[in-house]
N, C-alpha and C positions, 0 to 999 in steps of 0.2 A: 845702909839706907836703901829702901825699895825704890829703884829708879825705873822710869819708863824705858823699855827696850824695844826699839823699832827696827824691823827688818825691811829690806828693800821691797818685800811683797806686802808690807803694811802701807808704805807710801804709794806704791803702784798696785792698783787693784783693777781687775777686769770687771766691768759692770755695764749697766744700761743707763743712758741719759734720762733726763737732762741735768740732774744735780746729784752730787755725791752726798751732800748733807740732807737734801730733801727727798731724794729718790733712793739711792743706794743704802744710806744709813737706815732709814725707816724700813726698807725691805729686809735688811739684816736683823733689825729689831723684831720684826714680825716673825722671822724664822726662829729667832732665839726664844720668843714667847711660846711658840708652838712646841719647840723642843723642850721647854720647861714643863709644859702641860704633859708631854709624853713621859718625861723623866719622873714626874710625880704620879704617873699612872692614871691621870684624870682626863686625858684627851677625849676619850669616848663618852665621858660623862657630861661634857659641855653641851648645853642646849642653846645658849645665846652668847654672843660676843659684842661688846661695846668698845669702840676705839675713840679715844679723846686726843685731839691734836691741839697743842698749845702754841702760843707766841708766833714765831716766824713760820713754823710748820703749818699753822692755821692760816695765816695771812696770805702766804704765797704757795700754799700746798697744792691747790688745783693746777696752777701754772707750772709748778715743778713736778707734777705727777706723783705727789706724796700718796694720794689716795690709791692710785693705780699700783704703786710699789708695795704698799702695805697689804692690799688684797692679794696680790700675787705671792707675796711672802707668806701670807697666812695659808695659802694652798700648798706650800712646800716647794713652789717653783724657785729656781736658783738663778740669780742675775748673770752668772757666768755662762750658763748653758741654755737658758730659756730662749725659745725662738722669738725674736723681736717682731716677726711678722704675725705672731699670734696674740700680741698684747691686746689690740682693740677688740677682737672677737671674744677673748676670754673675759675681759672686763664687762663687755656688753651682756654676755650670758649671765654673769653674776648679778648684774643690775636687773635684767629682765626676769630671770628665773627666781630671783630673791633667795638664792641658795649659795652657801659658801662651804667648800670642802676643806675644812681646816686640817692642816698637816697632811693633806692628801688622803685622809682616812675617815673623817667624821663629817658628814654632810648636815649642815644646820640651816635653819631659816636665817636670812640676813637681809635687812632692809637698808640699802645704801644711804638713803636720806635721813634715817633715824638712828642707825647703829654706828655711823661714822660721823663724829661730832667735831665741828670746827669751832674752837673756843678762841675767837679772834681777839678778845680783850683780856684774856688770861695768860699769864706767863709764869713758869716755875723758876725759882731763883738760881738753880745750878747752871742752866743754859737755855737760850731762847728756843732751841729745837727740841721740844719734848713731846713724847707720846705715851699715853697710858692705855694699856690693854686690860680689859675686864672680862673675865670668863665666868659665866653663871652656870652652875652645875644643876643637874636634875635633883640632887639631894637638897637643894635650896642654899647650899654654900656658894661662896664666890672666891675667885683667885685673881689677883691683879698684880701687874708689874709696870713700872715706869722706866722708860729708856730715853736717853739723850743722844741725839745725833750730833756729834761735836766737830764734824768737818772731815772731809776726805774719806767718807765711808766708815769712819771710826764710830763705835757705839759704846756708850757707858750705861750700865744698869744702875738705877737708883740704889744708893747704899754702897756702891763700889767706887773705886777711885779712877778706874781706867788703866791702872798699873798692875792689875791683878793677875795677868797671865804669868805662867810659871817663869821664874827668872833663870837665865842661863849664865854660864861663865864666859863672858866676852873677853877676848884677849886685849881689846882696845876699847874700853867703855868711853862713850862720848856723851856728855850731857850738854855742854856748851861749846861754842866755836873754838874757844881757847884749848879745850881738851883735844879737839881734832888737830889743831895746829901742833900741839905738843907731840902727839903720836907721829905725825908726819915728819916733823923735824928730828925727833930722836931716833926714828927707825929708818928714815929715808924713803918710806913707802908713799906712794901716791894716795890721794883720797880714795879712789876706787879700790886700791889694793887693801887699804884699811877696812873698807866695807866687806870685801870678799873674805878677808880673814875672820871678821866677826860673823859673817854668815855661816861659817863652818860650825858655829855653835848650834845651829839649827838643822843643817843638812850638809850633804857633800858638795864639793865645788861643782861637780858635774850636774847635780840637781839644781843648784842655783843658776848656773849658766843656761840650762834647759828652760827653767822658769822665766828668766829674763827674755830669752829669745821667743818664748810663747807670748809674752806680753808685747814684745816688739811686733810680732806677727799680727796681733790685734790692731796695733797702731797703724801698721802698714796697710792692712785691709780697710780700716776705717778711713784713712787718708785717700786711698785709691777710690773707694766707693763714693766718698764725698766729692771727689773731683769729677765724678761721672754721673751724678744724680742732680737733676734739675727740679723745677717746680717751686712750691711754696712750703714754708714751715707750718706745722700745726699750731693751733692755739688762738687763732682769730685775729692776729695782727697783720696777716697777709704779707709777711716778710718773704721776699723772693730769695731763693738760693742763688749764690753768685759764683761759687767755686767752679762749677762745671763749665759755665760760659768762659770764665777766666782761663781755665785749663785749655779749653778748645782754642781760644785765641792765642795763647802762648805757645802751644805745641805745634800749631800750624798744620802742615801736611805731613809732618814726620810720622811714620807708621810705628805702631807698637801693639802688642797683644796682651801683655800682662804687666805686673808691677816692675819686674826687672827690665824689660824692654822699654817701659815708660820712663824709668830713670835714665836709661841710655839716650832716649829721645830728648829728654830735658837737657842733658849735658851737651847734646849737639847744637843747642841754641846759643851756646857761648856762656859768658859770665859777666856781661855788662852790668853796671849797677842797677839800672832800672829793671832789667830782665830778672836778676837775682831777687831784687826786692819784691817784684810781683809774684814770683814763685813762693817766697816765704809767706806772703799774705795768702796766696791760694791754698797752701798746705794748711795753714791755721784755720781759714774759713771752712775748708772741707771737713775737718774734724769736728768743729763746733756746730756746723750745720747738721752733721750726723747726730751729734749729741742732742741738739734741740729737737730732733725727730725721733727720739727714743731709740737711737741706734746703739750698737755695742761699742764702747770706748774703754780707754784705760784712764782711771783717775790719775792725774799727774800734777799736783797731788790731789786735785779735785776734778769734778766733771766740768764745772763752769770754766776752768782753766785748762781743760784737757788738750787744747790745741797748741799750746806754747811749746812744750817739749817735743812733740812729734814734728812740729814745723822746723824747729832748730835742728833736730836730728836729721830730718829730711834734707835740710840745707847742707849739713855736714856730709851726708851721703852723696848728694847730687853735685855739690860744688867744691867739696874739699876731699874727695876720694876716700870717704869714710865707709864705703860699702863693704865692710868686713865684719864678720860675727864678733871677733874679739873687740873691735872698736865700738861696736854697738853695745856690747856688754859693759865695757868701760864707761861709756857715756851714761847709761842708765844707773850703774852702780854709784858713780860720782854724784849724779843728780839726787839720788835717794838720800844721801847723807846730809846734803844741804836742806832738803825738805824736812828731815828728821830734826835737825837743829831748830828750825822755825816751829815745828810742832811742839817740841819740848819747851822752848823758851818764849814762845808767843802763841800763835794760833794759826791754823789753816782753814778756819771757819769764817766765812763772810758774815754769818749771823753774829759772830763775836767781834770781828775786826774789820769789816768792810772788804772791799775787793782787793785791798793791799794784801790781804791774807790769802788770796787765791791767785790772781794774776801776778801780784808782786812776788810771791813765793815761787811760783812756777818759773817766772823770768829769772830769778836768782839761781834756781836749780839748773836751768838750761844754760845760763851764762857760765856757771862753774864747770859743768860737764863739757861744754864746747872748749873752754880754755884748757882743761886738762888734755883733751883729745888732740888739741892743736899744739901740744908740747909745752904748755905753761907750767911754771913751778907751782908748788903747793900754795905758796903765799899769793901768787897771781890768781890761782883758782878761787881762793877765798875773797880776794879783792874784787874779782869779777862778780861774785855773788853779792857782795856788799854794794857795788855800784848799781847793779840792777835793782835791788830793793830800795836803795836810797831814793831812786827816782820814781818809786811807786808809793812812797809814804803818803798816807792820808787819802788814798784812792777809795772812794765810796762804792757801795753796792746798792744800786737803785734800779733794778730791772723793771722795765715798763710792763705793766700788766702781770707782774710776777712771773714772767717768762724768761728763760735763759736765752734771750735773743738780742734785745737792744738794751744796753750797749755791749752786752757780754761777748757776742761773737767777734765784733771788731776789736774788742780789747785784747783778744788773743793774738791778733796780728801785731798790735802795738807791743805786747809783752814779748813776742818773739823777736821783733826788730830791736827792742831795747836790750834783750839778752845778747844778741850778736854784737851790738855796739859796745855793751859793757865788757864783753870778752875781748874785743879789739883794743879797747882802752887799757884793760889790764895787761894784755900782752905787750903793749907798747909803753908800759909804765914800770917804775921801780916801786914795788909794794912796800919797801922799807920806809918810803917817804909818805905813805898814805896817812891821812889825818883821821880817817874814820875806819874802825875795824868792823868785821862782820858781827862780832859780839855786840858792839855798840848799836849797830843798825837793827839787830834782833830786839834788843831792849827798847829802842826807840819805837819800833813798829808796835810792840805790845803796849807801851805807854800811849801811843796814838790811838790804838784800838780802844783802850779804856776810856779815853777822853771823847771819842767819837759819839755823836748823837745817835741814838738807836734807830732813828728814821732813815739813817744812811747805811744800815746793816741788814740788807737783804729783805726788809719788810715791805718795800715798795711804798713807804709812807712819805718819802721825800725825794729830792733831786730830780733827775730826769723823769722818774716814774709819775711825778705829779705836775710836770711842766710841759708835757708834750700834748698839744691840742688834737688828739685823735680819739676816736671812740674805742674804748677798751672793755673787754669782758670782766665781769665780776670775778674776783679770785679770793 
């Protein structure tokens, strides 16, 4: 059977905020389309491009930066390396000059208001996040492709299943939670060790570790930057950034100059409950304020939930003596496998499953990783993931104004705290007596997603998005 094989670097991706499904995914889709034009040898024959956004991508596209991401992707810019400080000027130039350099090679006329079409009332059956690219050639012919952004930066082209990448021979294939438990119990390997063995099918152990530490570096920089940047978030809601003020209040007069000395200064403040709780919230706020500001983040497993895992990891580093490269690698590897199980058995797309698919999954990932790093057994690791998701079931996605700000940013603090609580509960429990398995909660999450009304799935058609009496921009 052709199964979906997911690497740690599929679950964790470096990108630019504010949304993995509405920003990173469409960006990648635009890149894939221009690559297809190049592969067919027709890139230089294109004289006009039309871009059609459907469903959720249309309804909350502007708030999520879908238009920005697609235009940058069309130029050949990459979200991993593109200078986030150049986003505004680049987009402004495209709009003012009415020119688009597709693939970085062919400069064509492009009218933003006419060639980028938001089809608010149309949706394609495969997935709510759909975009169609149409290229009109000088010969009079046309070439088009449709892509679906299915969550977490994953993109599926029309006519493909999403499982079409080349299959490798994994020593420990995992499709459902029961498979993972089987391999752990029969081999004695930890979840992270199962992951690292499977990653060898794609690259060397040294390359995997280097890649994980590269992703952690982005998390580290994002958290530190978010804790030292004030002001207001873009988008028109006038949401003030809170992490910097909270960091300043918590750190007091303790001196520091960089990330490492900052962690040391945090530790000097002790480990009282309130102090620790405030720092976890500060970490999460910092990341998602950066995400909302089109900053560089790591999808974990999505952008909207990008603050949960860094916050719990920073908690482990600052308050549990986890500031060791091997421990950080262990944490990320373990978390990735839990995310993969939810991706395969349910969804990590809020447009498909509501916010349980984003904050819920990230909380489960973080809970499992923290539990393993704190010495929990394999069963306790999976129990922690189950507990965390169980208490996110049914969580809706209803961003005000279509922006990844309210309630998204605060939800990351809640997801992080729930992850730590779930870990503590699992570590103090006998998993043999658990009534609910991880597999059962994955299935339940998917059933809940299918039953959930579409207005609670990232469209901003219901919930808080329609019940907050403030003036909002059209999205």
